[in-house]
C-alpha positions as CSV (number, residue, x, y, z in Angstrom):
1,M,-1.9,14.2,4.4
2,R,0.3,12.0,2.3
3,R,3.0,9.7,3.7
4,P,6.1,8.8,1.7
5,R,5.6,5.3,0.3
6,A,9.1,4.1,1.0
7,A,8.8,5.1,4.7
8,V,5.4,3.5,5.0
9,A,6.6,0.3,3.3
10,A,9.6,0.1,5.6
11,V,7.3,0.4,8.7
12,G,5.0,-2.2,7.3
13,L,7.8,-4.6,6.6
14,L,9.3,-4.0,10.0
15,L,5.9,-4.9,11.6
16,A,5.7,-8.0,9.5
17,L,9.2,-9.1,10.3
18,T,8.7,-8.5,14.0
19,A,5.6,-10.7,13.9
20,C,7.5,-13.4,12.1
21,Q,10.4,-13.3,14.5
22,S,8.5,-13.2,17.8
23,G,8.5,-16.9,18.0
24,A,11.9,-17.6,16.6
25,G,13.7,-17.9,20.0
26,S,11.2,-20.6,21.1
27,G,11.5,-22.5,17.8
28,K,7.8,-22.1,17.2
29,V,6.5,-21.1,13.8
30,Q,4.0,-18.2,14.2
31,G,2.1,-18.9,10.9
32,T,2.4,-19.0,7.2
33,D,2.7,-15.8,5.1
34,A,-1.1,-16.0,4.4
35,E,-2.0,-16.5,8.1
36,L,0.2,-13.5,9.1
37,A,-1.4,-11.4,6.3
38,C,-4.8,-12.3,7.5
39,A,-3.8,-11.6,11.1
40,A,-2.8,-8.1,10.0
41,V,-6.1,-7.7,8.1
42,S,-8.1,-8.7,11.1
43,R,-6.4,-6.0,13.1
44,L,-7.5,-3.3,10.7
45,P,-10.3,-1.3,12.3
46,E,-13.9,-1.3,11.1
47,P,-14.7,1.4,10.1
48,M,-11.4,2.7,8.9
49,P,-10.1,6.0,10.4
50,G,-10.1,9.2,8.5
51,T,-7.0,10.9,7.2
52,D,-6.9,13.3,10.2
53,D,-6.7,10.6,12.8
54,G,-2.9,10.8,13.1
55,K,-1.5,7.8,14.9
56,A,-4.5,5.6,13.9
57,F,-3.9,6.5,10.3
58,D,-0.2,5.5,10.5
59,I,-1.0,2.2,12.2
60,V,-3.6,1.3,9.5
61,V,-1.1,2.2,6.7
62,A,1.7,0.0,8.4
63,R,-0.6,-2.9,8.8
64,L,-2.0,-2.7,5.3
65,V,1.5,-2.5,3.8
66,G,2.7,-5.5,5.9
67,A,-0.4,-7.5,5.0
68,E,0.0,-6.8,1.3
69,E,3.6,-7.9,1.3
70,L,2.9,-11.1,3.2
71,A,0.0,-11.9,0.9
72,R,2.2,-11.3,-2.1
73,A,4.8,-13.7,-0.8
74,A,2.0,-16.3,-0.1
75,A,0.7,-15.9,-3.6
76,L,4.2,-16.4,-5.1
77,A,4.5,-19.6,-3.2
78,D,0.9,-20.8,-3.8
79,A,-1.4,-19.4,-6.4
80,K,-4.5,-20.0,-4.3
81,F,-3.6,-16.9,-2.3
82,Q,-3.6,-14.7,-5.4
83,P,-7.1,-13.3,-4.7
84,L,-6.0,-12.2,-1.2
85,A,-2.9,-10.6,-2.6
86,D,-4.9,-8.9,-5.3
87,A,-7.5,-7.5,-2.9
88,L,-4.8,-6.1,-0.6
89,R,-2.9,-4.6,-3.5
90,E,-6.1,-2.9,-4.6
91,A,-6.6,-1.5,-1.1
92,Q,-3.0,-0.3,-1.0
93,Q,-3.3,1.3,-4.4
94,L,-6.5,3.1,-3.3
95,L,-4.8,4.3,-0.2
96,N,-1.8,5.6,-2.2
97,V,-4.0,7.4,-4.7
98,T,-6.5,8.9,-2.2
99,S,-4.5,9.0,1.1
100,D,-7.9,8.1,2.7
101,P,-8.2,4.7,4.4
102,Q,-12.0,4.9,4.1
103,Q,-11.7,4.7,0.3
104,A,-9.8,1.4,0.7
105,E,-12.5,-0.2,2.8
106,P,-14.3,-2.1,0.0
107,A,-11.1,-3.8,-1.0
108,I,-10.2,-4.6,2.6
109,K,-13.7,-6.1,3.1
110,K,-12.9,-8.2,0.0
111,A,-9.6,-9.3,1.5
112,R,-11.4,-10.3,4.7
113,T,-13.5,-12.8,2.7
114,Y,-10.4,-14.6,1.6
115,C,-9.1,-14.9,5.1
């Protein structure tokens, strides 16, 4: 079951922006882009769900897209986060090609080591 990339990206970005703005009213910073990316990675299940898991699949996709975008922003600001961004981009590409979160698991494990 394939999901349209644009819709998935929009959901992921919305998730990331919601996390970033949750402390805006209190004036508290919720974390750097890298910390927020790692927070999203830490919320990815182990093991990853199969493609037929409906809502669980959608949640994984949204978190992965959000984490990838936040890691990319962190790497643009500081090159030390490039390995994290690369691992998450690899996971996202595997998910796009296979539509199977379980195939992205090795890249997600790699990303966890950078967090």
